[in-house]
N, C-alpha and C positions, 0 to 999 in steps of 0.2 A: 643170307641175303645181305647182311651188313658188311661181311667180308668182301663180297663181290662189289658192292657199292663203293667201299673204301678203295678197292683196287682200281675201279673205274676212274675215280677222281684223282688217285695218285698218278695214273697214266695221263689223264687230261692235264694235270698240273705240269707234268714233265714236258708235254707238247706245247705248253703256252708260256714261254719264257717272259712274255710281256706282262703276265699276271703275277709274277713272283714277288713283286714289291708289296703285295698285301691286298686285302679286300677293300678297295676304295672306289669312289665314284658313285654314280646314280644307281638306285635299286634296279636290278634286272627284272624283278617281279615282286609282287606284294602278297604276303600271306595273311589271310583273314580267317580266324578261328572262331567259329560260332559254337560256344559251349558254356556251361556254368563258369562263373568267374574263377573259382578256385582251381578247376580242372584246366581252364584256359592257360593259366600261368604255368602249370606243370607241363602241359603239352608244349608250350613255347620253349621251355628249357630242354625238353627231351627229344624233340623232333629234328632230324638231320636237315630237313628242308629249310629250317629257320637260319641255318648257318651259312647259306650260300646266296642269300638275297642280293648282296652287293658284290658278288664275285665277278670281276670284269671279263674273265675268260670263259664264263659259263656258256655252253653250247646247247642247241635245241635238243639234241639227243640226250644230253645229260639231264636236262630239265624233265624230259619225259620219263627217264628212269627214276628220278626223285618222286614224280607224281605217282608212278606205278607202285613204288615202295611205301607210299605214305599210309594207305589204309592199314596194312599189316603192322607198320610201326606204331601207328596211333592205337591200334587194338592192344598191342603189347604194353604200351605205356598205361593205358586205362586198366588193364588187368593188374598191373603192379599197384594201382591205386584202389583196387577192390571192385572194379566194374567189369564183369565178365560177359555181359550181354548187351554191348553197345550197338547202336546203329550209326554207321559212319558213311558219309557221302562227301565225295571230292569233286569239285568242278574247277575248270581252268577257263577264265574269261580272257581271251586273247585280245578282244577289242579294247579293253581298258589300257590306259597308259600310266604306269607300266602294267603288264599283264597281271591279272589278279587271280590268285589261287585261293579258293574258298574251301575250308574244311569244316563241315557241319557235323556235330557230334551230339547224339542223344545217348547219354551214358547208361540209362536204365537204372533199375534199383541197385544199390551197392550190396555186395556180398558181406554178410556179417558172421562173426564167429559164433558157432552154435555149441561148441564144446572144446575143452582143453584136456588132453590126456597126457599127464606127465608121470614118468616112471624113473626111479633112481635104483640102479643096481650096484651091488658091492657090499653095503652094510647088512646087518641082520634085518629080517623083515620088518620088525617094529621100528627100528631106527630108519630104515629106508622109507617107510610110510610117513614118519615124522618129518623127514627132510623134504619129501615131495609136497607135503601139506604146507611147509614153510615157504617153499619156492612158489607155490600157487598163490599164497597170500600176497606175494609181491609181483605177481605176473603182470606184465605191461599190457598184453593184448587179450583182455578178458572177454567173456561171453557178452555178446551184444555190440561189440565194437566192430567197425569196418575193417575187413581183412586187407591191410596194406602190406605189401611185401617188405618194405623197409622196417616197418614196426615188427613184423614177424622175425626178421633177422635180429633186430634189437632185443626182442623178448628172449630169444634163445641165448644170445650173448649175455644178457643180464642174469638169466638163470644159472648159466655156467659160472659166471664170475661170483655170484652169491654162494654157490655151492663150494667153490674153491677158496672162498675167503676164510672158512673155518674148517680146520682139520684136514680137509680133502684138497690139498694143493694140486694134486695131479688129476683132478676131475676133467672129464672130456665128454663130448657129445658122441654117442655111438649110433644114433638114429634120429631122424626127424622127417616129418611128412605133413603136408597140408592137403587134405582131401576136400576139394571144392565141388559143390553141387550147383552149377550155374542155373539150372532150372528153378531151384528152390532158393537160390541166393544165400546159401549157407556154406560154412567151412568148418571142418573138424580138424583140430590141430593135434599132432602127436609128437612127443619129444621124449627121448630116452637118454639118460645121463649115466655114465659110469663114474662112481665116486673115486675109485682108486683107494690106496691105503689111507688109514686115519693116522696122520702124522703128529709127532710131538716136537717141541723145540729141543734142538741138540746143542752142541758146543758153540760158543761165541768165538768168532775170528775177527780181529780188529787190525786194519791196515792203515798206515798213514800217520801214526803217532810218533812224534819226535820229542816234543817238549813236555807233554802231559802224561801222567800215569794212566794205565788202562782202566783204573778204577773210575776215572771221570766218565767213561762210557759204560762200564759194567754196572755202576750204581744207578744208572738211568733205566735199566731193563724193567719193563712192566710185567715180566714173567720170570719164572725160574725154570731151570732145565728140567724137562720131562712134562711140562704143562702142554695141553693141547695147542696145536698150531693155530694162529689167528693172524690174518693179514692186517686187521685193524691194529693189533699190537705192534706189528712191524712199522706201520705208519706213525703210531704214537711214539715209538722210539726215535724215528727220524725227526719228528717235530721237536722232541725234547733235546736232541743233539743240536739242532739249529737254534734253539732258544738259549742254549748255554753261553753263546757268544765266543766259545773257544774255537769254533770251526767256521770256516768260510763256506764249506760244502760238506754235506754228509749224505751218504747213500746206504740204504739197508736192504738186503736181499736174503732170501732163503731158497736157493735154486733146488728144484726137485732132482736134478741130475746129480747133485752132491749128497743125496740122502744116504744114510747109513742105517739100513733096516727101516724102522718107522721113525727115525730121528732126522730132522732137517737142521743141518748146521746153519747158523746165522752169520752172514758176512757183512761187516761194517767197514766202509771205506770213508775216510775223512781227509779233508784238507784244512790244516790248522790256520787260524788267524795269526797275524802278527801279535806278539805278546804285548808290546808297548805302543800306545798311540797317543798323539797330542792333537787336540781339535779346538777350533774356535768358531764362534758364530755371533751374528748380530740379528736383531729383530725388533719387532714392536708389538705391544699388546695394549688394547684399549683399557685394560684393567690397571696395569702397572707401568705403562709407558715404554720408552726406548730401552733396549736390552743389549748387553754385550756379555759374552760367555767364553770362558776358557776351561777346557776339560783335559784331564790326564787319566789314562787307563793302563794298568799293568795286569794282564790276565794270568801271570805266572809268578807271583811274588814269592821269593825265596825258593823258586823251583818246585813249588808244591801245589800249583794250580789255584792258589789263593788269588782272588780277584780284588784288586785295589782300584778304587775310583775316587778322583778328586775333582771338584768344580769350584770355580770362582765366578760369580755372576753379579753384575751390576745393572740395576734397573732404576728408572726415575724415582720410584717410590720405595724401593727396598734393595738391599745388597746382602749377599750371603757368601759364606765359604763353607764347604762341606766335604767330608770324606767318608768312605765306607769300605769295609773289608768283608767280602763274602767268601765263605768256604764252599768247596764243591759239595754237591748233593751226596748225602750218605746213603748207605744201603737201605735204610728204613724209609727213604723218601724225603727226609727233612734236610734242610740246609740252614746254617747259622749266618747271621749278618750282624756286624758291629758298625755303628755309625755315629758321627759327631757333626755338629753344625753350629756355626756362628751366624747370627742374622741381625740386621738392623732394618727397621721399617719406620717410615713417617707417613702415616695414612690418616686422613680426616682429622688432623690436629692431635693425633696420638702417636708419640714416638716410643718405640720399644727396642731394646737390645737384649737378645736372648742367647743362651748357650745350652745346647742340647747334647746329651750323650745317651745312647740306647743300644740294646741288643735285641735281636729278633730270632725266632725259630719259625721258619716257613715250611709249609707242606702243601704242594700242589697235586691235585688228583683230578684228571679229566678237566672239566670246566670250572672247578672250584679251587679256592686257595684259602687256607686257614693260617693265621699268624698269631703266635704268642709272643708278647713283647714286655720289656721293662725299660722305661724311659725316665730320665731325670732332666727337668727343665729348670733353669734359673733365669729370671727375667727382670730387667729394670724398665720401669715405665715412667713416662713424663708426658703430661698434658700441657699444651702451649698456654703460658700464663699462669700455671699452677705448679705445685710442688711435685717432687719425684717420689716413687714408691717402688717396692720390689716384691717379687713373689717367686716361690719355688714349689715344685711338686715332684715326687717320685711315684710314677704311675705304672703298675702292672696293667697290661691290656690284652685284649683278645679281639680278633676280627675275622670275619668270614665274608668271602666275596664269590660271586658266581657270574659267569659270562656265557651267554648262548647266542651272541651276535654271529651272523653268518659271515661277516667280514670285519676284520679289526679296523681297517682304514676307512672303508666305505660301506657301512652296514645298510642292508635293505630290510632286514627283519631281525628280531631277537630281543634280548633284554640283558640288563646289567643290574646286579643287586649287591650292595655293600653294607655290611653291618659291623659296627665297632662299639666296643665296651671298654672303659678304662676307669680306674678309681685311684684315690689317694687318701691318706690318713695323717692327721696331725701327729707329730712326734716321730714320724717315719720320713724325715727329710721333706716334709710338706707343711705349708702354712695354713692349709684349710682341708677339712674333710669334704670329699665330693665323690660322686659317681657320674661319669660322662657316658651318655648314650647317643648314638648317631646312626641314622639309616638313610641311605640314598638309593633311589631306583630310577632306571631308565628303560623305556619300552619303545621299540621301533616296529610299527605296523605297516605292511604294504597295503595300499589302496589301489588295486588295479596295477597296470603296467607302469604308469608314469607318476603315481602319487604315493606318498607315504605320510604317516602320522607319527610324530615323535612326542612322547609323554615323559615328563620328568617330575620328580618330587624328592624333597629332602626334609627330614625332621630331626631335630637335635634337642637334647635337654641335659642340663647339668644340675644334678640333685645335690644341693648344699645349703647350709644355713645362710650363706651370704656369698656374693661374688668377690669380696675382699680376700686377697691372698691367693687368688687363682690366676695363673698366667693367662695372658690375653689369647694366646694361640689355643687354649683349651676352651675358651668362651666362643660365642658366635656373633658374627656380623654378616650382613647380606648386602646385595647390590652388585651390579656388574654382570659380565658374561659368566654363564654358569650358575647364575642366581636369579635375581630379578632384573631383567634388562630394561634400559631406560634410565637407570640410576648409576651414579658413580660407584666405583669399586669400594665395597665395605662402607658405604655411606648410610646404610640402614642399621640401626642398633640403638644403644642407650646414649642419650645426650648427657654430657657431663662437662661443665665449664667450657662450653663452646666446641668440644670435641665429640667424636663418636667412638664409644668404647664397646667392648663385647658384652653380650648378655647371656643369660642362662636358658633362653628359649628360642628356638628357630623352627620356622615352618615356611617353606616356599614350594611352589609348583609351577609348571609351565606346560604349554601345549603348542605344537608347531605343525603346520601342514606344508609339505614341500611338493611342488609340481615340477617334474624334470622335463624341461622344454627340449633339451638335448641330452644324450646319454651322460654327459659330464657337467651340465649346467642346469641349475634349477632356481625357481623363485619360491620364496617362503613367506607365509603369514604366521605370526606368533603372538601369544599373550602369556604374561607371567603375573603371578601374585605371590605376596608373602612379606615377611619382615622378621626381624630379630628383636627381642626384648629381654628385660631382666626377669620378668615374671610372666606367666601365661595370662594373668589378669590384665596385664598392660600391653599384650600383643594385639596389634591391629594391622591387617594386611594393607599393602599399597599395590597399585596396579601398574603394569607396563605392557606396551604392545608395539608392534611395528611390522616392517617388511624387510626382506633381506634377499641376498643372492647367495647361492651355494655352488661351489666348484669342487668336484672330485679330483683334487690335485694329487701328484705322486706322494706328497708328504702327509696326506690325509684330507679330511673334509674341511675346506676353507669356507668360513661364514663371514659375510659382510652385512651388517644390520644397520638400519635406520630405526632407532628405538625411542619411543616417547614414554616418559614417566609422568603419570597423571598427578601424583602428589607434588612433585617438584616443578611440573610445568615445563621441563626441559626436554629437548630432543637431542639424542647423541648418536654419533657414528661409531659403531663398535666392530671389532675384528676378533676372530677366533679360529683356531685350527684344532680340530678334534671332533668327537662325537657328542660332547655335552651340549646342553642348550645354552 
């Protein structure tokens, strides 16, 4: 019927050249659909008669054809939505201007799924039963749900993709049937899948390398040859390749057509980045003021894929020069990093000049990263109107971090957790004995479709006989974006000769609710509390609160806040890019 109707209108269109300019002008007739709201919207999208209301060349005979076809078409649309016993009535009121076509629908009870019968063929009976049970646990169209054709197709595709994601890359559907009982409004679903062979990872084939050795790719493999095939591990390799910064583009595939026995060769195609880059940027932060930056990167130092990075950055409150040398990831999953930094800062009456040299061994696995480090800091300190002092520390350290955010730039849910431990001892290039502990956590909770709650907390402690002889960057100060909003950057800490210096105790927390008025624009309410002190007995929290605007920009989440500090009595305009509070 649809083919005949389409042919009719094609012929009518060819006979009406005056109508070829498009469907414009007054409505030739009006369609009124009397049905439950959710079904009404679906019918308007699916019915042919809705598409011709403004067609200027529409003839009486064509309109009658549309009306005759309408009940059958409406019935098919309703059956696709799970309603198999509808009552449909069509009336055409020619006395109205324009003529009014009324479609009245009583959908009747929906047909619901009464049973799902899923079978996997190919593996041994016990393995086939286990696979079928796993697929049923994730089945989208379960018992009790309305039988909707699109969801039935989606459920079948989802089961096939899930079966093919592990070992059975050649899985296929060999039979499917939906047995509908309209009288009882029940549907029984049957699906049979053939797993095909159980594949293992085969040889690695890499294309596109000119500058870098193949070990840059090979050392990123999350499997060894002969391991069971896993689509998730293919995606993991692709993500690792893109995170190395060596490649502008990377694709990973294991085509079944290239299988050799039960082995699937893995094909990696890469497009390399330029080895050397020079960049510059300017910006502004409500924490440290105006900023200018110059960057240099060499991804292939000495032709060995060693990554050299250098940066010179000048801000209103601090200036720094730093360089790092990162070696490619090794076969055991670790990578080494050597770094150095010169930094000068003049913040809250405290001026510091520091030199830092360090080495790190990093290991990333799934969502977690562990870092073992050794860092030497030498620092000169001066308080306005007072004398100068110095401090140095040689610190072995360890850190562990985990991220489960659903999106790095614009998270809607998930969490971040960062734990750090470091220590120093007198007589080992350090002026003071201490142990430094730090923990930072962030949680993003969705509240319905348009709201989310963001929770943040950080706690730090330096265990030592005294703060004397400890570099300031090891101690803690609070205040500003990412800490207690409504207070100037690092203005909360230990008062000393008119300046604010670091303390050995830190605790801050914040809560924020965001309402997304538009997909990319939101309004926020927030409150923070916390402080830094030299001893826990002297720690007293201060409060800050305010309102803000959020924008999901291409560079990340942009926050603009109007924040009030209760203890200072000041109100500040603050800017921030990133997911921290």
